[in-house]
Every structure is written in C-alpha cells, then in structure tokens.
LOLUMKE-437741 format. One record per residue: residue number from 0; residue in three letters; chain; x, y, z of N, C-alpha, C in turn. Coordinates in steps of 0.05 Angstrom, whole numbers, always signed. Example, Ala and Ser with C-alpha at 12.3 -4.5 7.8 and 13.67 -1.06 7.14 Angstrom:
BEGIN
<r 0 'ALA' 'A' <+264 -114 +156> <+246 -90 +156> <+264 -66 +156>>,
<r 1 'SER' 'A' <+257 -45 +142> <+273 -21 +143> <+258 +1 +157>>,
! end
This chain:
BEGIN
<r 0 'MET' 'A' <+17 -24 +0> <+0 +0 +0> <+18 +25 +0>>,
<r 1 'ASP' 'A' <+11 +44 -17> <+26 +69 -19> <+15 +88 +2>>,
<r 2 'ILE' 'A' <+29 +91 +24> <+20 +107 +47> <+19 +137 +39>>,
<r 3 'THR' 'A' <+35 +145 +19> <+36 +173 +12> <+10 +183 +0>>,
<r 4 'VAL' 'A' <-5 +165 -14> <-31 +173 -25> <-50 +179 -2>>,
<r 5 'ILE' 'A' <-52 +160 +17> <-71 +163 +39> <-62 +187 +56>>,
<r 6 'LEU' 'A' <-36 +189 +61> <-25 +211 +78> <-31 +238 +65>>,
<r 7 'GLY' 'A' <-26 +240 +39> <-31 +265 +25> <-60 +274 +27>>,
<r 8 'VAL' 'A' <-78 +255 +22> <-107 +262 +22> <-115 +270 +51>>,
<r 9 'VAL' 'A' <-107 +254 +70> <-114 +259 +98> <-103 +286 +108>>,
<r 10 'VAL' 'A' <-77 +291 +101> <-65 +317 +109> <-79 +340 +95>>,
<r 11 'GLY' 'A' <-85 +336 +70> <-99 +357 +55> <-125 +365 +68>>,
<r 12 'PHE' 'A' <-142 +345 +74> <-167 +351 +87> <-163 +362 +115>>,
<r 13 'GLY' 'A' <-142 +351 +129> <-136 +360 +156> <-129 +389 +157>>,
<r 14 'MET' 'A' <-112 +398 +137> <-104 +426 +136> <-128 +444 +130>>,
<r 15 'MET' 'A' <-146 +434 +113> <-170 +450 +108> <-187 +454 +133>>,
<r 16 'VAL' 'A' <-191 +432 +148> <-206 +433 +173> <-193 +451 +193>>,
<r 17 'TYR' 'A' <-166 +449 +195> <-151 +465 +214> <-154 +495 +206>>,
<r 18 'GLY' 'A' <-152 +501 +180> <-154 +528 +171> <-181 +540 +178>>,
<r 19 'ILE' 'A' <-202 +524 +175> <-229 +534 +181> <-232 +539 +211>>,
<r 20 'ILE' 'A' <-223 +520 +227> <-227 +522 +256> <-209 +544 +268>>,
<r 21 'SER' 'A' <-184 +545 +259> <-166 +565 +270> <-173 +593 +262>>,
<r 22 'GLY' 'A' <-188 +595 +240> <-197 +622 +231> <-223 +630 +245>>,
<r 23 'GLN' 'A' <-229 +616 +266> <-253 +622 +282> <-279 +619 +266>>,
<r 24 'GLY' 'A' <-277 +601 +246> <-301 +596 +230> <-318 +575 +243>>,
<r 25 'ASP' 'A' <-343 +576 +236> <-362 +555 +245> <-361 +533 +225>>,
<r 26 'PHE' 'A' <-350 +510 +234> <-346 +488 +215> <-372 +479 +203>>,
<r 27 'ALA' 'A' <-394 +480 +218> <-420 +471 +207> <-428 +488 +183>>,
<r 28 'THR' 'A' <-418 +513 +182> <-425 +530 +159> <-414 +519 +133>>,
<r 29 'PHE' 'A' <-393 +503 +135> <-380 +492 +111> <-391 +465 +102>>,
<r 30 'ILE' 'A' <-412 +456 +117> <-425 +431 +110> <-452 +437 +98>>,
<r 31 'ASN' 'A' <-454 +429 +72> <-480 +434 +58> <-484 +410 +40>>,
<r 32 'ILE' 'A' <-504 +393 +47> <-508 +369 +32> <-516 +373 +3>>,
<r 33 'PRO' 'A' <-535 +392 -3> <-542 +396 -32> <-518 +405 -48>>,
<r 34 'SER' 'A' <-500 +422 -37> <-476 +430 -51> <-458 +406 -56>>,
<r 35 'LEU' 'A' <-456 +389 -36> <-439 +365 -38> <-449 +347 -60>>,
<r 36 'VAL' 'A' <-476 +343 -61> <-488 +326 -81> <-483 +337 -109>>,
<r 37 'ILE' 'A' <-487 +363 -112> <-483 +376 -139> <-454 +372 -148>>,
<r 38 'THR' 'A' <-435 +378 -130> <-407 +378 -138> <-396 +349 -142>>,
<r 39 'VAL' 'A' <-398 +333 -121> <-387 +306 -122> <-403 +288 -141>>,
<r 40 'GLY' 'A' <-430 +290 -138> <-447 +274 -155> <-444 +281 -185>>,
<r 41 'GLY' 'A' <-443 +307 -190> <-440 +317 -217> <-414 +309 -229>>,
<r 42 'ALA' 'A' <-392 +312 -214> <-365 +304 -224> <-364 +274 -229>>,
<r 43 'LEU' 'A' <-375 +258 -211> <-375 +229 -215> <-392 +222 -240>>,
<r 44 'SER' 'A' <-414 +235 -244> <-431 +228 -267> <-416 +234 -293>>,
<r 45 'SER' 'A' <-402 +256 -294> <-387 +263 -318> <-363 +245 -322>>,
<r 46 'ALA' 'A' <-350 +237 -300> <-328 +219 -301> <-337 +192 -312>>,
<r 47 'ILE' 'A' <-361 +183 -304> <-373 +158 -314> <-377 +160 -344>>,
<r 48 'THR' 'A' <-388 +183 -353> <-393 +187 -381> <-367 +188 -397>>,
<r 49 'ALA' 'A' <-346 +200 -386> <-321 +205 -401> <-303 +181 -403>>,
<r 50 'ASN' 'A' <-306 +161 -385> <-287 +139 -383> <-298 +113 -394>>,
<r 51 'LYS' 'A' <-280 +94 -399> <-287 +69 -410> <-305 +53 -391>>,
<r 52 'LYS' 'A' <-321 +35 -402> <-339 +19 -386> <-325 +2 -366>>,
<r 53 'ASN' 'A' <-303 -11 -375> <-288 -28 -356> <-276 -13 -333>>,
<r 54 'VAL' 'A' <-269 +12 -337> <-259 +29 -316> <-281 +36 -296>>,
<r 55 'VAL' 'A' <-304 +44 -307> <-326 +53 -291> <-337 +30 -274>>,
<r 56 'PHE' 'A' <-342 +7 -287> <-353 -16 -272> <-332 -29 -254>>,
<r 57 'GLY' 'A' <-307 -23 -258> <-286 -33 -241> <-275 -11 -223>>,
<r 58 'ILE' 'A' <-293 +7 -214> <-284 +30 -199> <-270 +23 -173>>,
<r 59 'VAL' 'A' <-279 +1 -160> <-266 -8 -135> <-237 -15 -141>>,
<r 60 'LYS' 'A' <-233 -30 -164> <-206 -37 -172> <-189 -13 -178>>,
<r 61 'VAL' 'A' <-201 +7 -190> <-187 +32 -197> <-178 +46 -172>>,
<r 62 'ILE' 'A' <-196 +48 -152> <-190 +62 -127> <-168 +47 -112>>,
<r 63 'MET' 'A' <-171 +20 -111> <-150 +4 -98> <-124 +6 -112>>,
<r 64 'GLY' 'A' <-125 +8 -139> <-100 +11 -155> <-87 +37 -149>>,
<r 65 'ALA' 'A' <-103 +58 -142> <-91 +84 -136> <-77 +83 -108>>,
<r 66 'ILE' 'A' <-88 +66 -90> <-77 +65 -63> <-53 +45 -63>>,
<r 67 'LYS' 'A' <-55 +23 -78> <-35 +2 -77> <-12 +9 -96>>,
<r 68 'GLU' 'A' <+12 +9 -86> <+36 +15 -102> <+46 -11 -115>>,
<r 69 'PRO' 'A' <+50 -11 -141> <+61 -35 -155> <+89 -40 -146>>,
<r 70 'LYS' 'A' <+95 -65 -142> <+122 -73 -133> <+141 -74 -157>>,
<r 71 'ILE' 'A' <+162 -58 -156> <+182 -57 -178> <+209 -62 -165>>,
<r 72 'ASP' 'A' <+220 -85 -172> <+246 -93 -160> <+268 -89 -181>>,
<r 73 'TYR' 'A' <+277 -64 -184> <+298 -59 -204> <+323 -75 -198>>,
<r 74 'VAL' 'A' <+332 -74 -173> <+357 -87 -166> <+355 -117 -169>>,
<r 75 'GLY' 'A' <+333 -129 -159> <+330 -158 -161> <+329 -167 -190>>,
<r 76 'ASN' 'A' <+314 -152 -206> <+312 -159 -234> <+339 -158 -249>>,
<r 77 'LEU' 'A' <+354 -137 -242> <+381 -134 -255> <+400 -156 -247>>,
<r 78 'ARG' 'A' <+400 -163 -222> <+417 -185 -212> <+409 -211 -225>>,
<r 79 'THR' 'A' <+383 -215 -228> <+373 -240 -241> <+382 -241 -270>>,
<r 80 'LEU' 'A' <+379 -219 -284> <+387 -218 -312> <+417 -223 -316>>,
<r 81 'VAL' 'A' <+433 -212 -298> <+462 -217 -300> <+468 -246 -295>>,
<r 82 'SER' 'A' <+455 -258 -275> <+460 -286 -269> <+450 -304 -291>>,
<r 83 'PHE' 'A' <+428 -297 -304> <+418 -313 -327> <+437 -310 -350>>,
<r 84 'SER' 'A' <+448 -286 -354> <+467 -282 -375> <+492 -300 -372>>,
<r 85 'GLU' 'A' <+502 -301 -347> <+525 -318 -342> <+519 -347 -346>>,
<r 86 'LYS' 'A' <+495 -356 -337> <+488 -384 -341> <+484 -391 -370>>,
<r 87 'ALA' 'A' <+471 -373 -385> <+466 -378 -413> <+492 -380 -429>>,
<r 88 'ARG' 'A' <+512 -364 -421> <+538 -365 -434> <+553 -391 -428>>,
<r 89 'ARG' 'A' <+548 -402 -404> <+562 -427 -397> <+547 -452 -407>>,
<r 90 'GLU' 'A' <+520 -452 -405> <+505 -476 -409> <+486 -475 -432>>,
<r 91 'GLY' 'A' <+482 -451 -445> <+464 -448 -467> <+437 -437 -458>>,
<r 92 'LEU' 'A' <+422 -426 -477> <+396 -413 -471> <+376 -433 -459>>,
<r 93 'LEU' 'A' <+376 -458 -468> <+357 -477 -459> <+359 -483 -429>>,
<r 94 'SER' 'A' <+383 -477 -418> <+387 -482 -389> <+370 -464 -372>>,
<r 95 'LEU' 'A' <+361 -441 -383> <+345 -422 -368> <+316 -433 -362>>,
<r 96 'GLU' 'A' <+309 -454 -376> <+282 -465 -371> <+279 -474 -342>>,
<r 97 'ALA' 'A' <+301 -483 -330> <+301 -493 -302> <+296 -470 -283>>,
<r 98 'ASN' 'A' <+300 -445 -291> <+297 -422 -274> <+270 -408 -277>>,
<r 99 'LEU' 'A' <+253 -418 -295> <+228 -404 -300> <+210 -402 -276>>,
<r 100 'GLU' 'A' <+209 -423 -260> <+190 -423 -237> <+198 -404 -216>>,
<r 101 'GLU' 'A' <+223 -396 -215> <+232 -377 -194> <+227 -348 -201>>,
<r 102 'ILE' 'A' <+218 -343 -226> <+212 -316 -234> <+184 -309 -226>>,
<r 103 'GLN' 'A' <+180 -288 -210> <+154 -280 -200> <+140 -260 -219>>,
<r 104 'ASP' 'A' <+155 -244 -233> <+144 -224 -251> <+133 -238 -277>>,
<r 105 'PRO' 'A' <+107 -236 -282> <+96 -250 -306> <+109 -240 -332>>,
<r 106 'PHE' 'A' <+115 -214 -334> <+127 -203 -358> <+155 -215 -362>>,
<r 107 'PHE' 'A' <+170 -215 -341> <+197 -226 -341> <+196 -256 -349>>,
<r 108 'LYS' 'A' <+178 -270 -337> <+176 -299 -341> <+169 -305 -370>>,
<r 109 'LYS' 'A' <+150 -290 -381> <+142 -294 -409> <+165 -289 -428>>,
<r 110 'ALA' 'A' <+180 -268 -423> <+202 -261 -441> <+223 -283 -441>>,
<r 111 'VAL' 'A' <+230 -294 -417> <+249 -315 -416> <+238 -341 -429>>,
<r 112 'GLN' 'A' <+212 -346 -425> <+200 -369 -438> <+202 -368 -468>>,
<r 113 'LEU' 'A' <+198 -344 -479> <+200 -340 -508> <+228 -345 -518>>,
<r 114 'VAL' 'A' <+248 -337 -502> <+276 -343 -509> <+281 -373 -509>>,
<r 115 'VAL' 'A' <+272 -386 -488> <+276 -415 -486> <+262 -430 -509>>,
<r 116 'ASP' 'A' <+239 -419 -518> <+224 -431 -540> <+236 -426 -567>>,
<r 117 'GLY' 'A' <+257 -409 -568> <+271 -404 -593> <+258 -382 -610>>,
<r 118 'THR' 'A' <+243 -364 -598> <+230 -343 -613> <+250 -324 -625>>,
<r 119 'GLU' 'A' <+245 -315 -649> <+263 -296 -663> <+264 -270 -647>>,
<r 120 'PRO' 'A' <+288 -258 -645> <+291 -233 -629> <+271 -211 -637>>,
<r 121 'GLU' 'A' <+267 -207 -664> <+248 -186 -673> <+220 -192 -664>>,
<r 122 'VAL' 'A' <+212 -218 -666> <+185 -225 -658> <+182 -222 -627>>,
<r 123 'LEU' 'A' <+202 -230 -613> <+202 -228 -584> <+199 -199 -575>>,
<r 124 'ARG' 'A' <+215 -182 -587> <+214 -153 -580> <+186 -142 -586>>,
<r 125 'THR' 'A' <+175 -148 -609> <+149 -138 -617> <+128 -147 -598>>,
<r 126 'MET' 'A' <+128 -173 -591> <+108 -183 -573> <+109 -170 -545>>,
<r 127 'MET' 'A' <+133 -167 -535> <+136 -157 -508> <+132 -126 -507>>,
<r 128 'GLU' 'A' <+138 -113 -529> <+132 -84 -529> <+102 -79 -530>>,
<r 129 'ILE' 'A' <+87 -97 -543> <+58 -95 -542> <+48 -98 -514>>,
<r 130 'GLU' 'A' <+60 -117 -499> <+52 -121 -471> <+58 -96 -454>>,
<r 131 'ILE' 'A' <+81 -84 -460> <+88 -59 -445> <+67 -37 -451>>,
<r 132 'ASP' 'A' <+61 -34 -477> <+41 -14 -485> <+14 -19 -472>>,
<r 133 'MET' 'A' <+6 -44 -471> <-21 -50 -460> <-21 -45 -430>>,
<r 134 'ALA' 'A' <+0 -52 -416> <+2 -47 -387> <+1 -17 -381>>,
<r 135 'THR' 'A' <+16 -2 -397> <+17 +27 -393> <-11 +39 -400>>,
<r 136 'ALA' 'A' <-24 +29 -421> <-50 +40 -428> <-71 +35 -407>>,
<r 137 'GLU' 'A' <-69 +12 -394> <-87 +5 -372> <-84 +25 -349>>,
<r 138 'MET' 'A' <-60 +31 -342> <-55 +51 -321> <-64 +79 -329>>,
<r 139 'MET' 'A' <-61 +85 -355> <-69 +112 -364> <-100 +114 -363>>,
<r 140 'ASP' 'A' <-114 +91 -367> <-143 +91 -364> <-151 +97 -335>>,
<r 141 'GLN' 'A' <-136 +86 -316> <-141 +91 -288> <-135 +121 -282>>,
<r 142 'LYS' 'A' <-114 +131 -293> <-107 +159 -290> <-129 +177 -301>>,
<r 143 'GLY' 'A' <-140 +168 -323> <-161 +184 -336> <-185 +189 -319>>,
<r 144 'PHE' 'A' <-192 +169 -302> <-215 +172 -285> <-210 +195 -265>>,
<r 145 'PHE' 'A' <-186 +195 -253> <-180 +216 -233> <-175 +243 -247>>,
<r 146 'ASP' 'A' <-165 +242 -271> <-163 +267 -287> <-191 +279 -291>>,
<r 147 'SER' 'A' <-211 +262 -296> <-238 +271 -299> <-249 +284 -274>>,
<r 148 'LEU' 'A' <-243 +273 -251> <-251 +285 -226> <-238 +313 -223>>,
<r 149 'GLY' 'A' <-213 +314 -230> <-199 +340 -228> <-209 +361 -247>>,
<r 150 'THR' 'A' <-219 +351 -270> <-230 +370 -290> <-259 +378 -284>>,
<r 151 'PHE' 'A' <-276 +359 -277> <-304 +364 -274> <-311 +374 -246>>,
<r 152 'GLY' 'A' <-294 +369 -226> <-300 +378 -199> <-304 +408 -197>>,
<r 153 'PRO' 'A' <-284 +424 -206> <-288 +453 -206> <-311 +463 -223>>,
<r 154 'ALA' 'A' <-315 +448 -246> <-337 +457 -264> <-364 +454 -250>>,
<r 155 'PHE' 'A' <-368 +431 -237> <-394 +428 -223> <-395 +445 -198>>,
<r 156 'GLY' 'A' <-372 +452 -186> <-371 +471 -165> <-382 +498 -174>>,
<r 157 'MET' 'A' <-374 +506 -198> <-384 +531 -209> <-414 +529 -216>>,
<r 158 'ILE' 'A' <-422 +506 -226> <-451 +502 -232> <-467 +505 -207>>,
<r 159 'GLY' 'A' <-457 +492 -185> <-471 +494 -160> <-472 +523 -150>>,
<r 160 'THR' 'A' <-451 +538 -154> <-451 +566 -147> <-472 +582 -162>>,
<r 161 'LEU' 'A' <-474 +576 -188> <-494 +590 -204> <-522 +583 -195>>,
<r 162 'VAL' 'A' <-526 +558 -188> <-552 +550 -178> <-558 +566 -152>>,
<r 163 'GLY' 'A' <-539 +568 -135> <-542 +582 -110> <-547 +612 -114>>,
<r 164 'LEU' 'A' <-533 +624 -134> <-537 +652 -140> <-565 +658 -151>>,
<r 165 'ILE' 'A' <-574 +639 -167> <-601 +643 -178> <-622 +642 -156>>,
<r 166 'GLN' 'A' <-618 +623 -137> <-636 +622 -114> <-634 +647 -97>>,
<r 167 'MET' 'A' <-610 +657 -95> <-606 +681 -78> <-619 +705 -91>>,
<r 168 'LEU' 'A' <-617 +708 -117> <-629 +731 -131> <-660 +730 -129>>,
<r 169 'LYS' 'A' <-671 +707 -126> <-700 +705 -123> <-709 +717 -96>>,
<r 170 'SER' 'A' <-691 +719 -77> <-699 +728 -51> <-686 +755 -44>>,
<r 171 'LEU' 'A' <-681 +772 -64> <-669 +798 -60> <-686 +816 -42>>,
<r 172 'ASN' 'A' <-712 +810 -42> <-730 +827 -25> <-728 +819 +5>>,
<r 173 'SER' 'A' <-711 +800 +11> <-706 +792 +39> <-676 +795 +45>>,
<r 174 'PRO' 'A' <-667 +819 +51> <-638 +824 +55> <-625 +806 +76>>,
<r 175 'GLU' 'A' <-640 +797 +96> <-628 +781 +117> <-620 +753 +107>>,
<r 176 'THR' 'A' <-630 +745 +84> <-623 +719 +73> <-600 +720 +53>>,
<r 177 'LEU' 'A' <-591 +744 +45> <-571 +746 +24> <-544 +735 +32>>,
<r 178 'GLY' 'A' <-535 +742 +57> <-510 +732 +67> <-508 +702 +68>>,
<r 179 'PRO' 'A' <-527 +688 +82> <-527 +659 +83> <-530 +646 +55>>,
<r 180 'SER' 'A' <-546 +658 +38> <-550 +647 +11> <-524 +648 -5>>,
<r 181 'MET' 'A' <-510 +671 -3> <-484 +674 -17> <-464 +654 -7>>,
<r 182 'ALA' 'A' <-463 +650 +20> <-445 +631 +31> <-449 +603 +20>>,
<r 183 'VAL' 'A' <-475 +595 +19> <-482 +568 +8> <-474 +566 -21>>,
<r 184 'ALA' 'A' <-478 +588 -36> <-472 +588 -64> <-442 +583 -69>>,
<r 185 'LEU' 'A' <-425 +596 -52> <-396 +593 -55> <-385 +567 -45>>,
<r 186 'ILE' 'A' <-399 +553 -28> <-390 +528 -17> <-385 +507 -39>>,
<r 187 'THR' 'A' <-402 +507 -60> <-399 +487 -81> <-372 +492 -96>>,
<r 188 'THR' 'A' <-365 +517 -100> <-339 +523 -112> <-316 +512 -95>>,
<r 189 'LEU' 'A' <-319 +515 -69> <-299 +504 -51> <-297 +474 -53>>,
<r 190 'TYR' 'A' <-320 +461 -53> <-321 +432 -56> <-307 +423 -82>>,
<r 191 'GLY' 'A' <-313 +437 -103> <-301 +430 -129> <-271 +432 -129>>,
<r 192 'SER' 'A' <-261 +453 -117> <-232 +457 -115> <-219 +436 -98>>,
<r 193 'ILE' 'A' <-232 +429 -76> <-221 +408 -58> <-221 +381 -73>>,
<r 194 'LEU' 'A' <-242 +374 -87> <-244 +349 -102> <-221 +347 -123>>,
<r 195 'ALA' 'A' <-216 +370 -136> <-196 +370 -157> <-168 +369 -146>>,
<r 196 'ASN' 'A' <-163 +386 -126> <-135 +391 -118> <-125 +374 -95>>,
<r 197 'ILE' 'A' <-143 +360 -81> <-135 +341 -60> <-138 +313 -69>>,
<r 198 'VAL' 'A' <-157 +307 -87> <-162 +280 -95> <-155 +275 -124>>,
<r 199 'GLY' 'A' <-169 +288 -143> <-167 +282 -171> <-140 +285 -183>>,
<r 200 'ILE' 'A' <-130 +310 -184> <-105 +316 -198> <-81 +303 -184>>,
<r 201 'PRO' 'A' <-78 +303 -158> <-54 +291 -146> <-53 +260 -151>>,
<r 202 'ILE' 'A' <-76 +247 -148> <-76 +218 -153> <-70 +211 -182>>,
<r 203 'ALA' 'A' <-81 +227 -200> <-75 +223 -229> <-45 +226 -234>>,
<r 204 'GLU' 'A' <-33 +246 -222> <-4 +250 -225> <+12 +226 -213>>,
<r 205 'LYS' 'A' <+3 +216 -191> <+16 +193 -179> <+15 +169 -197>>,
<r 206 'ILE' 'A' <-8 +163 -209> <-11 +140 -227> <+6 +144 -252>>,
<r 207 'ALA' 'A' <+8 +168 -262> <+25 +173 -285> <+54 +167 -279>>,
<r 208 'LYS' 'A' <+64 +175 -256> <+91 +170 -248> <+96 +139 -244>>,
<r 209 'ARG' 'A' <+76 +126 -233> <+79 +97 -230> <+80 +83 -257>>,
<r 210 'ALA' 'A' <+64 +93 -276> <+64 +81 -303> <+91 +84 -316>>,
<r 211 'ALA' 'A' <+103 +108 -312> <+130 +112 -324> <+150 +94 -311>>,
<r 212 'ASP' 'A' <+149 +90 -285> <+168 +72 -271> <+164 +44 -280>>,
<r 213 'LEU' 'A' <+139 +35 -283> <+133 +8 -291> <+143 +3 -320>>,
<r 214 'GLU' 'A' <+139 +22 -337> <+148 +20 -365> <+179 +18 -366>>,
<r 215 'LEU' 'A' <+192 +34 -350> <+222 +34 -349> <+232 +6 -340>>,
<r 216 'SER' 'A' <+219 -4 -319> <+227 -30 -309> <+223 -52 -330>>,
<r 217 'LYS' 'A' <+201 -52 -344> <+195 -72 -364> <+214 -70 -387>>,
<r 218 'ARG' 'A' <+221 -45 -395> <+240 -42 -417> <+268 -51 -409>>,
<r 219 'MET' 'A' <+275 -48 -384> <+301 -58 -375> <+301 -89 -377>>,
<r 220 'ILE' 'A' <+280 -101 -369> <+278 -130 -370> <+279 -140 -399>>,
<r 221 'LEU' 'A' <+264 -126 -417> <+264 -134 -445> <+291 -131 -457>>,
<r 222 'GLU' 'A' <+304 -109 -452> <+331 -104 -463> <+351 -126 -453>>,
<r 223 'GLY' 'A' <+348 -133 -427> <+365 -153 -416> <+361 -180 -428>>,
<r 224 'VAL' 'A' <+336 -188 -432> <+330 -214 -444> <+339 -215 -473>>,
<r 225 'ILE' 'A' <+335 -194 -488> <+345 -193 -516> <+375 -196 -517>>,
<r 226 'SER' 'A' <+389 -183 -498> <+418 -184 -497> <+427 -212 -489>>,
<r 227 'ILE' 'A' <+413 -225 -471> <+420 -253 -464> <+417 -271 -488>>,
<r 228 'GLN' 'A' <+395 -267 -503> <+389 -283 -527> <+411 -279 -548>>,
<r 229 'ALA' 'A' <+422 -255 -549> <+443 -249 -569> <+471 -258 -559>>,
<r 230 'GLY' 'A' <+473 -269 -535> <+498 -279 -525> <+517 -257 -516>>,
<r 231 'GLU' 'A' <+506 -234 -508> <+523 -212 -500> <+539 -218 -474>>,
<r 232 'ASN' 'A' <+562 -206 -472> <+579 -210 -449> <+564 -200 -424>>,
<r 233 'PRO' 'A' <+563 -217 -403> <+548 -209 -378> <+557 -182 -366>>,
<r 234 'ARG' 'A' <+583 -176 -368> <+592 -150 -356> <+582 -127 -373>>,
<r 235 'VAL' 'A' <+582 -130 -399> <+571 -109 -417> <+542 -106 -412>>,
<r 236 'LEU' 'A' <+528 -128 -410> <+499 -128 -404> <+493 -113 -378>>,
<r 237 'GLU' 'A' <+509 -119 -358> <+505 -106 -332> <+508 -76 -334>>,
<r 238 'GLU' 'A' <+529 -67 -347> <+534 -39 -349> <+512 -25 -365>>,
<r 239 'LYS' 'A' <+503 -38 -386> <+482 -27 -402> <+456 -24 -387>>,
<r 240 'LEU' 'A' <+449 -45 -372> <+423 -44 -357> <+424 -26 -333>>,
<r 241 'LYS' 'A' <+448 -21 -322> <+450 -2 -299> <+441 +26 -307>>,
<r 242 'SER' 'A' <+442 +32 -333> <+434 +59 -342> <+403 +62 -339>>,
<r 243 'TYR' 'A' <+389 +40 -336> <+360 +41 -332> <+353 +47 -303>>,
<r 244 'LEU' 'A' <+371 +43 -285> <+365 +46 -257> <+362 +75 -248>>,
<r 245 'PRO' 'A' <+341 +82 -233> <+340 +108 -220> <+364 +111 -201>>,
<r 246 'SER' 'A' <+372 +136 -195> <+396 +141 -179> <+397 +125 -153>>,
<r 247 'ALA' 'A' <+374 +125 -138> <+373 +111 -112> <+377 +81 -116>>,
<r 248 'GLU' 'A' <+364 +70 -137> <+366 +42 -142> <+395 +34 -151>>,
<r 249 'LYS' 'A' <+408 +52 -165> <+435 +47 -174> <+454 +45 -150>>,
<r 250 'VAL' 'A' <+451 +64 -131> <+467 +63 -106> <+461 +37 -91>>,
<r 251 'LYS' 'A' <+436 +29 -89> <+429 +5 -76> <+441 -20 -89>>,
<r 252 'TYR' 'A' <+441 -20 -116> <+453 -42 -130> <+483 -44 -126>>,
<r 253 'GLU' 'A' <+496 -21 -127> <+525 -21 -123> <+532 -31 -94>>,
<r 254 'ALA' 'A' <+516 -22 -75> <+521 -31 -47> <+517 -61 -44>>,
<r 255 'GLN' 'A' <+497 -72 -58> <+493 -101 -56> <+515 -117 -69>>,
<r 256 'ILE' 'A' <+525 -106 -92> <+547 -120 -106> <+572 -119 -90>>,
<r 257 'GLN' 'A' <+578 -96 -78> <+601 -94 -61> <+599 -112 -36>>,
<r 258 'GLY' 'A' <+575 -113 -25> <+570 -130 -2> <+574 -160 -9>>,
<r 259 'ALA' 'A' <+565 -167 -33> <+567 -195 -41> <+596 -202 -47>>,
<r 260 'GLY' 'A' <+611 -182 -56> <+639 -188 -63> <+658 -187 -39>>,
<r 261 'ALA' 'A' <+648 -176 -17> <+665 -173 +7> <+669 -200 +21>>,
! end
C-alpha cells in the first residue's frame, strides 16, 4: 500500500479543517449536503460518461489501484538478468528453462519463456513491447478517471454556485437571507476545488509516475532478455542495464554488489 496517497489526502483535508477552525469559523457553515451532491455527484456522473466501461464498472479496482503501489524490484531484476546471462553463456539458452519457476514477474517470465522456446529476437521484442504498451495503457485509463474528477469537480462547483446565486437573486427582497445564501452558493466552488486539488489531480499525477516507472522496469527486462538471447557479455549487459536504474536504485545495486563481493 502506498502510504503517501492516503497521507496526502488525509493531510490535505486535515489542513482544510484546521484552517477553518483556527480562523474562528463555524465548521458547520461549511457543510452543505445539496452543494456536496451537486459537486461530487455531478463530477462522478461526468467521469462515468467520459471513461471506458471497464474502468467505470471496475471503480473499486481503480481506487484500490490508486492506493496500492506496484512492486518494482529494479535491483533484483538486474541481478537476475546478470546471473541468467552468465548461465546462458556457460550452459546455453535452454538451461534457463530450469529457472522459469523462480521468476515472479509475469512479464519477465514470459520473455524468458519465449527465449527458451527459440522465438526470433524481432518477434520477441514486438510481442513484449505490445505487452508494455497494454500495461501502460491500462494505467493511463485509471489515471483518466482521476483526471476527470480533477476537470469536472471545479466545473460542477461553479454550476452549484450559479444555482445558489439564482436562488439568492430570487430572494433579494429579503436582505437578511442574502449573506447565508451567498455563503451556500460559494461552498460548491470550494467543494469542487477540494475534489480536484486534493483527490483528482494529485492521484492522477501519482498514477502517471507509476506508469512511467513500470514501463522503465519492463523495458530494462526486455533489453536484458534480448541481450541474453544475443549472447552478449554479462559484464557489458550489466553496465548497459545499470543505465535504466534510477539514482537511488543504482546506489542500492552497487552496495549489494560490493557486499556480495566482500
């Protein structure tokens, strides 16, 4: 579970509540159910219209996907690729079949299986790149749902404000109701901004970054498997694949290698 998603949303709402209370505001003033229905309900309805059916009907999966961080083991995958390269150079590509069961990553496992089966390098690359594109597209669909909330939240906040203003203008002959009516009208704009800037846009950005990391990891695996198939020197393969590692992962890898060699 990615604690930063939960932490960010909780802290965001917490700071809003703190700001209201510390400003000597009446918190109950900021609670208005019709405004909430217009803003959140309207944004959700437009998000449902804008996104694919499988995303909408799998909304629980989408939400859980936003909270759950995909496991990407850059260092473990690189070490495995180097060890496979060394074994393939000693014993041949078919020897890697004995290691298939120990591979947990389905993408990694499929790529090695294709090598063992004697698939042509061009065909292997094409097949696995399609898998990368499909995995990335699926995450972009999830991102799209939260993008929709970020787009439509403020829009429906403004619609709710217009509704409130219309109702307020109808009661201009009652000056004592103007202030409360204006406050209610503006609350929907507040709700829309909160929905967009605490929930929709930040989570969409998070999913986009995860998709980029996942794609980088899969491309490292693919490049490594292709290099193993081509019989590339394990040390050359290692240095080439290290360029795929983020800085922190590269430091971690070097530390593990030094520790293993000590």
